[in-house]
PyMOL Python script that loads the backbone (N, CA, C, O; Angstrom):
from pymol import cmd

cmd.read_pdbstr("""\
ATOM      1  N   MET A   1     -81.493 -63.884  58.987  1.00  0.00           N
ATOM      2  CA  MET A   1     -81.074 -64.252  57.661  1.00  0.00           C
ATOM      3  C   MET A   1     -81.968 -65.479  57.273  1.00  0.00           C
ATOM      4  O   MET A   1     -82.158 -66.441  58.017  1.00  0.00           O
ATOM      5  N   VAL A   2     -82.495 -65.329  56.016  1.00  0.00           N
ATOM      6  CA  VAL A   2     -83.332 -66.470  55.439  1.00  0.00           C
ATOM      7  C   VAL A   2     -82.527 -67.542  54.944  1.00  0.00           C
ATOM      8  O   VAL A   2     -81.679 -67.361  54.070  1.00  0.00           O
ATOM      9  N   LYS A   3     -82.780 -68.749  55.513  1.00  0.00           N
ATOM     10  CA  LYS A   3     -82.006 -69.933  55.106  1.00  0.00           C
ATOM     11  C   LYS A   3     -82.657 -70.690  54.058  1.00  0.00           C
ATOM     12  O   LYS A   3     -82.033 -71.374  53.247  1.00  0.00           O
ATOM     13  N   ASN A   4     -83.964 -70.560  54.080  1.00  0.00           N
ATOM     14  CA  ASN A   4     -84.811 -71.386  53.002  1.00  0.00           C
ATOM     15  C   ASN A   4     -85.728 -70.413  52.301  1.00  0.00           C
ATOM     16  O   ASN A   4     -86.794 -70.085  52.821  1.00  0.00           O
ATOM     17  N   VAL A   5     -85.364 -69.977  51.213  1.00  0.00           N
ATOM     18  CA  VAL A   5     -86.123 -68.895  50.432  1.00  0.00           C
ATOM     19  C   VAL A   5     -87.546 -69.437  50.116  1.00  0.00           C
ATOM     20  O   VAL A   5     -88.545 -68.740  50.293  1.00  0.00           O
ATOM     21  N   GLU A   6     -87.599 -70.718  49.639  1.00  0.00           N
ATOM     22  CA  GLU A   6     -88.901 -71.207  49.278  1.00  0.00           C
ATOM     23  C   GLU A   6     -89.873 -71.249  50.551  1.00  0.00           C
ATOM     24  O   GLU A   6     -91.069 -70.987  50.423  1.00  0.00           O
ATOM     25  N   GLN A   7     -89.385 -71.542  51.614  1.00  0.00           N
ATOM     26  CA  GLN A   7     -90.270 -71.522  52.886  1.00  0.00           C
ATOM     27  C   GLN A   7     -90.665 -70.066  53.220  1.00  0.00           C
ATOM     28  O   GLN A   7     -91.811 -69.766  53.556  1.00  0.00           O
ATOM     29  N   ALA A   8     -89.703 -69.221  53.115  1.00  0.00           N
ATOM     30  CA  ALA A   8     -90.010 -67.822  53.462  1.00  0.00           C
ATOM     31  C   ALA A   8     -91.031 -67.283  52.469  1.00  0.00           C
ATOM     32  O   ALA A   8     -91.936 -66.549  52.866  1.00  0.00           O
ATOM     33  N   LEU A   9     -90.914 -67.618  51.222  1.00  0.00           N
ATOM     34  CA  LEU A   9     -91.817 -67.138  50.250  1.00  0.00           C
ATOM     35  C   LEU A   9     -93.285 -67.769  50.511  1.00  0.00           C
ATOM     36  O   LEU A   9     -94.284 -67.057  50.405  1.00  0.00           O
ATOM     37  N   ASP A  10     -93.366 -69.082  50.841  1.00  0.00           N
ATOM     38  CA  ASP A  10     -94.552 -69.633  51.190  1.00  0.00           C
ATOM     39  C   ASP A  10     -95.222 -68.995  52.384  1.00  0.00           C
ATOM     40  O   ASP A  10     -96.426 -68.743  52.411  1.00  0.00           O
ATOM     41  N   ASP A  11     -94.402 -68.754  53.343  1.00  0.00           N
ATOM     42  CA  ASP A  11     -94.910 -68.071  54.636  1.00  0.00           C
ATOM     43  C   ASP A  11     -95.456 -66.702  54.327  1.00  0.00           C
ATOM     44  O   ASP A  11     -96.494 -66.327  54.873  1.00  0.00           O
ATOM     45  N   ALA A  12     -94.782 -65.914  53.447  1.00  0.00           N
ATOM     46  CA  ALA A  12     -95.158 -64.536  53.112  1.00  0.00           C
ATOM     47  C   ALA A  12     -96.481 -64.573  52.355  1.00  0.00           C
ATOM     48  O   ALA A  12     -97.388 -63.778  52.603  1.00  0.00           O
ATOM     49  N   LEU A  13     -96.566 -65.562  51.387  1.00  0.00           N
ATOM     50  CA  LEU A  13     -97.801 -65.704  50.651  1.00  0.00           C
ATOM     51  C   LEU A  13     -99.034 -66.023  51.545  1.00  0.00           C
ATOM     52  O   LEU A  13    -100.114 -65.448  51.408  1.00  0.00           O
ATOM     53  N   LEU A  14     -98.799 -66.930  52.417  1.00  0.00           N
ATOM     54  CA  LEU A  14     -99.878 -67.309  53.378  1.00  0.00           C
ATOM     55  C   LEU A  14    -100.310 -66.036  54.236  1.00  0.00           C
ATOM     56  O   LEU A  14    -101.496 -65.742  54.381  1.00  0.00           O
ATOM     57  N   ALA A  15     -99.315 -65.337  54.769  1.00  0.00           N
ATOM     58  CA  ALA A  15     -99.664 -64.209  55.453  1.00  0.00           C
ATOM     59  C   ALA A  15    -100.471 -63.110  54.714  1.00  0.00           C
ATOM     60  O   ALA A  15    -101.407 -62.513  55.245  1.00  0.00           O
ATOM     61  N   MET A  16    -100.048 -62.893  53.475  1.00  0.00           N
ATOM     62  CA  MET A  16    -100.752 -61.971  52.662  1.00  0.00           C
ATOM     63  C   MET A  16    -102.169 -62.402  52.343  1.00  0.00           C
ATOM     64  O   MET A  16    -103.091 -61.587  52.361  1.00  0.00           O
ATOM     65  N   ARG A  17    -102.350 -63.724  52.042  1.00  0.00           N
ATOM     66  CA  ARG A  17    -103.676 -64.262  51.775  1.00  0.00           C
ATOM     67  C   ARG A  17    -104.575 -64.154  53.002  1.00  0.00           C
ATOM     68  O   ARG A  17    -105.743 -63.779  52.900  1.00  0.00           O
ATOM     69  N   MET A  18    -104.045 -64.469  54.096  1.00  0.00           N
ATOM     70  CA  MET A  18    -104.829 -64.340  55.360  1.00  0.00           C
ATOM     71  C   MET A  18    -105.261 -62.846  55.630  1.00  0.00           C
ATOM     72  O   MET A  18    -106.404 -62.552  55.978  1.00  0.00           O
ATOM     73  N   LEU A  19    -104.300 -61.975  55.448  1.00  0.00           N
ATOM     74  CA  LEU A  19    -104.667 -60.587  55.676  1.00  0.00           C
ATOM     75  C   LEU A  19    -105.661 -60.076  54.759  1.00  0.00           C
ATOM     76  O   LEU A  19    -106.531 -59.310  55.173  1.00  0.00           O
ATOM     77  N   ARG A  20    -105.602 -60.469  53.437  1.00  0.00           N
ATOM     78  CA  ARG A  20    -106.609 -60.048  52.457  1.00  0.00           C
ATOM     79  C   ARG A  20    -108.002 -60.548  52.808  1.00  0.00           C
ATOM     80  O   ARG A  20    -108.988 -59.812  52.781  1.00  0.00           O
ATOM     81  N   LYS A  21    -108.038 -61.940  53.164  1.00  0.00           N
ATOM     82  CA  LYS A  21    -109.174 -62.592  53.502  1.00  0.00           C
ATOM     83  C   LYS A  21    -109.890 -61.815  54.736  1.00  0.00           C
ATOM     84  O   LYS A  21    -111.095 -61.561  54.727  1.00  0.00           O
ATOM     85  N   SER A  22    -109.054 -61.480  55.752  1.00  0.00           N
ATOM     86  CA  SER A  22    -109.537 -60.795  56.882  1.00  0.00           C
ATOM     87  C   SER A  22    -110.149 -59.446  56.561  1.00  0.00           C
ATOM     88  O   SER A  22    -111.160 -59.058  57.147  1.00  0.00           O
ATOM     89  N   ILE A  23    -109.528 -58.721  55.615  1.00  0.00           N
ATOM     90  CA  ILE A  23    -109.952 -57.393  55.223  1.00  0.00           C
ATOM     91  C   ILE A  23    -111.371 -57.563  54.534  1.00  0.00           C
ATOM     92  O   ILE A  23    -112.298 -56.805  54.823  1.00  0.00           O
ATOM     93  N   VAL A  24    -111.495 -58.533  53.661  1.00  0.00           N
ATOM     94  CA  VAL A  24    -112.746 -58.797  52.950  1.00  0.00           C
ATOM     95  C   VAL A  24    -113.820 -59.361  53.846  1.00  0.00           C
ATOM     96  O   VAL A  24    -114.984 -58.985  53.711  1.00  0.00           O
ATOM     97  N   ASP A  25    -113.465 -60.273  54.778  1.00  0.00           N
ATOM     98  CA  ASP A  25    -114.442 -60.855  55.696  1.00  0.00           C
ATOM     99  C   ASP A  25    -115.100 -59.860  56.664  1.00  0.00           C
ATOM    100  O   ASP A  25    -116.251 -59.990  57.081  1.00  0.00           O
ATOM    101  N   HIS A  26    -114.254 -58.837  56.992  1.00  0.00           N
ATOM    102  CA  HIS A  26    -114.740 -57.795  57.960  1.00  0.00           C
ATOM    103  C   HIS A  26    -115.307 -56.593  57.312  1.00  0.00           C
ATOM    104  O   HIS A  26    -115.645 -55.641  58.015  1.00  0.00           O
ATOM    105  N   GLY A  27    -115.440 -56.563  56.003  1.00  0.00           N
ATOM    106  CA  GLY A  27    -116.075 -55.518  55.268  1.00  0.00           C
ATOM    107  C   GLY A  27    -115.289 -54.247  55.239  1.00  0.00           C
ATOM    108  O   GLY A  27    -115.883 -53.171  55.166  1.00  0.00           O
ATOM    109  N   HIS A  28    -113.987 -54.310  55.293  1.00  0.00           N
ATOM    110  CA  HIS A  28    -113.094 -53.136  55.245  1.00  0.00           C
ATOM    111  C   HIS A  28    -112.422 -52.969  53.869  1.00  0.00           C
ATOM    112  O   HIS A  28    -111.453 -52.224  53.722  1.00  0.00           O
ATOM    113  N   LEU A  29    -112.965 -53.681  52.871  1.00  0.00           N
ATOM    114  CA  LEU A  29    -112.276 -53.623  51.509  1.00  0.00           C
ATOM    115  C   LEU A  29    -112.235 -52.217  50.985  1.00  0.00           C
ATOM    116  O   LEU A  29    -111.211 -51.792  50.448  1.00  0.00           O
ATOM    117  N   GLU A  30    -113.391 -51.424  51.131  1.00  0.00           N
ATOM    118  CA  GLU A  30    -113.374 -50.092  50.555  1.00  0.00           C
ATOM    119  C   GLU A  30    -112.275 -49.272  51.306  1.00  0.00           C
ATOM    120  O   GLU A  30    -111.499 -48.582  50.646  1.00  0.00           O
ATOM    121  N   ALA A  31    -112.192 -49.324  52.590  1.00  0.00           N
ATOM    122  CA  ALA A  31    -111.244 -48.528  53.340  1.00  0.00           C
ATOM    123  C   ALA A  31    -109.871 -48.929  53.014  1.00  0.00           C
ATOM    124  O   ALA A  31    -108.965 -48.098  53.070  1.00  0.00           O
ATOM    125  N   MET A  32    -109.639 -50.255  52.646  1.00  0.00           N
ATOM    126  CA  MET A  32    -108.367 -50.701  52.434  1.00  0.00           C
ATOM    127  C   MET A  32    -108.056 -51.003  50.971  1.00  0.00           C
ATOM    128  O   MET A  32    -107.139 -51.772  50.681  1.00  0.00           O
ATOM    129  N   ALA A  33    -108.809 -50.408  50.046  1.00  0.00           N
ATOM    130  CA  ALA A  33    -108.687 -50.721  48.631  1.00  0.00           C
ATOM    131  C   ALA A  33    -107.209 -50.518  48.082  1.00  0.00           C
ATOM    132  O   ALA A  33    -106.696 -51.351  47.335  1.00  0.00           O
ATOM    133  N   ASP A  34    -106.592 -49.433  48.470  1.00  0.00           N
ATOM    134  CA  ASP A  34    -105.179 -49.229  48.004  1.00  0.00           C
ATOM    135  C   ASP A  34    -104.199 -50.348  48.475  1.00  0.00           C
ATOM    136  O   ASP A  34    -103.393 -50.870  47.706  1.00  0.00           O
ATOM    137  N   LEU A  35    -104.326 -50.682  49.804  1.00  0.00           N
ATOM    138  CA  LEU A  35    -103.526 -51.670  50.370  1.00  0.00           C
ATOM    139  C   LEU A  35    -103.898 -52.986  49.720  1.00  0.00           C
ATOM    140  O   LEU A  35    -102.981 -53.771  49.480  1.00  0.00           O
ATOM    141  N   ASP A  36    -105.093 -53.303  49.421  1.00  0.00           N
ATOM    142  CA  ASP A  36    -105.533 -54.538  48.763  1.00  0.00           C
ATOM    143  C   ASP A  36    -104.991 -54.642  47.415  1.00  0.00           C
ATOM    144  O   ASP A  36    -104.594 -55.725  46.985  1.00  0.00           O
ATOM    145  N   ALA A  37    -104.955 -53.605  46.748  1.00  0.00           N
ATOM    146  CA  ALA A  37    -104.377 -53.582  45.328  1.00  0.00           C
ATOM    147  C   ALA A  37    -102.939 -53.885  45.395  1.00  0.00           C
ATOM    148  O   ALA A  37    -102.466 -54.684  44.586  1.00  0.00           O
ATOM    149  N   VAL A  38    -102.150 -53.284  46.341  1.00  0.00           N
ATOM    150  CA  VAL A  38    -100.774 -53.577  46.472  1.00  0.00           C
ATOM    151  C   VAL A  38    -100.563 -54.996  46.862  1.00  0.00           C
ATOM    152  O   VAL A  38     -99.652 -55.625  46.324  1.00  0.00           O
ATOM    153  N   MET A  39    -101.325 -55.550  47.750  1.00  0.00           N
ATOM    154  CA  MET A  39    -101.190 -56.851  48.242  1.00  0.00           C
ATOM    155  C   MET A  39    -101.516 -57.959  47.142  1.00  0.00           C
ATOM    156  O   MET A  39    -100.934 -59.043  47.092  1.00  0.00           O
ATOM    157  N   GLU A  40    -102.551 -57.537  46.244  1.00  0.00           N
ATOM    158  CA  GLU A  40    -102.843 -58.413  45.112  1.00  0.00           C
ATOM    159  C   GLU A  40    -101.669 -58.571  44.145  1.00  0.00           C
ATOM    160  O   GLU A  40    -101.375 -59.656  43.643  1.00  0.00           O
ATOM    161  N   THR A  41    -100.997 -57.400  43.907  1.00  0.00           N
ATOM    162  CA  THR A  41     -99.821 -57.372  43.005  1.00  0.00           C
ATOM    163  C   THR A  41     -98.682 -58.174  43.620  1.00  0.00           C
ATOM    164  O   THR A  41     -98.003 -58.954  42.953  1.00  0.00           O
ATOM    165  N   ALA A  42     -98.507 -57.960  44.870  1.00  0.00           N
ATOM    166  CA  ALA A  42     -97.462 -58.625  45.573  1.00  0.00           C
ATOM    167  C   ALA A  42     -97.563 -60.043  45.606  1.00  0.00           C
ATOM    168  O   ALA A  42     -96.561 -60.744  45.467  1.00  0.00           O
ATOM    169  N   ILE A  43     -98.822 -60.571  45.797  1.00  0.00           N
ATOM    170  CA  ILE A  43     -99.135 -62.045  45.856  1.00  0.00           C
ATOM    171  C   ILE A  43     -98.856 -62.566  44.526  1.00  0.00           C
ATOM    172  O   ILE A  43     -98.153 -63.571  44.426  1.00  0.00           O
ATOM    173  N   ALA A  44     -99.331 -61.991  43.489  1.00  0.00           N
ATOM    174  CA  ALA A  44     -99.123 -62.468  42.053  1.00  0.00           C
ATOM    175  C   ALA A  44     -97.640 -62.538  41.762  1.00  0.00           C
ATOM    176  O   ALA A  44     -97.217 -63.523  41.157  1.00  0.00           O
ATOM    177  N   ALA A  45     -96.802 -61.563  42.148  1.00  0.00           N
ATOM    178  CA  ALA A  45     -95.396 -61.496  41.933  1.00  0.00           C
ATOM    179  C   ALA A  45     -94.734 -62.647  42.626  1.00  0.00           C
ATOM    180  O   ALA A  45     -93.912 -63.354  42.043  1.00  0.00           O
ATOM    181  N   ALA A  46     -95.117 -62.845  43.950  1.00  0.00           N
ATOM    182  CA  ALA A  46     -94.524 -63.852  44.750  1.00  0.00           C
ATOM    183  C   ALA A  46     -94.892 -65.276  44.204  1.00  0.00           C
ATOM    184  O   ALA A  46     -94.048 -66.172  44.167  1.00  0.00           O
ATOM    185  N   GLU A  47     -96.104 -65.440  43.807  1.00  0.00           N
ATOM    186  CA  GLU A  47     -96.525 -66.701  43.281  1.00  0.00           C
ATOM    187  C   GLU A  47     -95.674 -67.011  42.008  1.00  0.00           C
ATOM    188  O   GLU A  47     -95.190 -68.129  41.834  1.00  0.00           O
ATOM    189  N   GLN A  48     -95.521 -66.056  41.186  1.00  0.00           N
ATOM    190  CA  GLN A  48     -94.846 -66.244  39.941  1.00  0.00           C
ATOM    191  C   GLN A  48     -93.378 -66.587  40.286  1.00  0.00           C
ATOM    192  O   GLN A  48     -92.843 -67.499  39.655  1.00  0.00           O
ATOM    193  N   LYS A  49     -92.726 -65.962  41.188  1.00  0.00           N
ATOM    194  CA  LYS A  49     -91.429 -66.175  41.703  1.00  0.00           C
ATOM    195  C   LYS A  49     -91.277 -67.694  42.276  1.00  0.00           C
ATOM    196  O   LYS A  49     -90.260 -68.364  42.093  1.00  0.00           O
ATOM    197  N   ARG A  50     -92.332 -68.115  42.937  1.00  0.00           N
ATOM    198  CA  ARG A  50     -92.285 -69.396  43.496  1.00  0.00           C
ATOM    199  C   ARG A  50     -92.323 -70.454  42.396  1.00  0.00           C
ATOM    200  O   ARG A  50     -91.688 -71.505  42.487  1.00  0.00           O
ATOM    201  N   ILE A  51     -93.097 -70.134  41.343  1.00  0.00           N
ATOM    202  CA  ILE A  51     -93.179 -71.050  40.162  1.00  0.00           C
ATOM    203  C   ILE A  51     -91.746 -71.105  39.446  1.00  0.00           C
ATOM    204  O   ILE A  51     -91.250 -72.172  39.085  1.00  0.00           O
ATOM    205  N   ASP A  52     -91.157 -69.922  39.280  1.00  0.00           N
ATOM    206  CA  ASP A  52     -89.891 -69.863  38.719  1.00  0.00           C
ATOM    207  C   ASP A  52     -88.887 -70.657  39.557  1.00  0.00           C
ATOM    208  O   ASP A  52     -88.082 -71.390  38.983  1.00  0.00           O
ATOM    209  N   ILE A  53     -88.898 -70.550  40.830  1.00  0.00           N
ATOM    210  CA  ILE A  53     -87.991 -71.323  41.627  1.00  0.00           C
ATOM    211  C   ILE A  53     -88.179 -72.792  41.468  1.00  0.00           C
ATOM    212  O   ILE A  53     -87.190 -73.526  41.466  1.00  0.00           O
ATOM    213  N   GLU A  54     -89.419 -73.284  41.331  1.00  0.00           N
ATOM    214  CA  GLU A  54     -89.655 -74.766  41.234  1.00  0.00           C
ATOM    215  C   GLU A  54     -89.320 -75.158  39.801  1.00  0.00           C
ATOM    216  O   GLU A  54     -88.914 -76.299  39.582  1.00  0.00           O
ATOM    217  N   ARG A  55     -89.468 -74.257  38.791  1.00  0.00           N
ATOM    218  CA  ARG A  55     -89.036 -74.666  37.486  1.00  0.00           C
ATOM    219  C   ARG A  55     -87.497 -74.826  37.439  1.00  0.00           C
ATOM    220  O   ARG A  55     -86.992 -75.767  36.828  1.00  0.00           O
ATOM    221  N   ALA A  56     -86.802 -73.959  38.048  1.00  0.00           N
ATOM    222  CA  ALA A  56     -85.331 -73.869  38.058  1.00  0.00           C
ATOM    223  C   ALA A  56     -84.827 -75.081  38.701  1.00  0.00           C
ATOM    224  O   ALA A  56     -83.811 -75.623  38.266  1.00  0.00           O
ATOM    225  N   LYS A  57     -85.527 -75.590  39.802  1.00  0.00           N
ATOM    226  CA  LYS A  57     -85.065 -76.753  40.532  1.00  0.00           C
ATOM    227  C   LYS A  57     -85.293 -78.005  39.731  1.00  0.00           C
ATOM    228  O   LYS A  57     -84.535 -78.959  39.904  1.00  0.00           O
ATOM    229  N   SER A  58     -86.313 -78.075  38.840  1.00  0.00           N
ATOM    230  CA  SER A  58     -86.490 -79.220  38.040  1.00  0.00           C
ATOM    231  C   SER A  58     -85.689 -79.418  36.719  1.00  0.00           C
ATOM    232  O   SER A  58     -85.799 -80.410  35.999  1.00  0.00           O
ATOM    233  N   THR A  59     -84.834 -78.311  36.476  1.00  0.00           N
ATOM    234  CA  THR A  59     -84.089 -78.361  35.262  1.00  0.00           C
ATOM    235  C   THR A  59     -82.646 -78.714  35.519  1.00  0.00           C
ATOM    236  O   THR A  59     -81.855 -78.801  34.580  1.00  0.00           O
TER     237      THR A  59
END
""", "prot")
cmd.dss("prot")
cmd.show_as("cartoon", "prot")
cmd.util.cbc("prot")
cmd.orient("prot")
């Protein structure tokens, strides 16, 4: 059970960024294009959610 949503979201974002960087660094981007596209979308959505959480906390 997640007790800290913000930390879980930050950890997930970091993991996705690290995986994308590894794919690019090792030249597997063509083979992993579909996964990369899904990850890019997921990262963008997670980043927006993180921003929304921060805004909600400040109001």
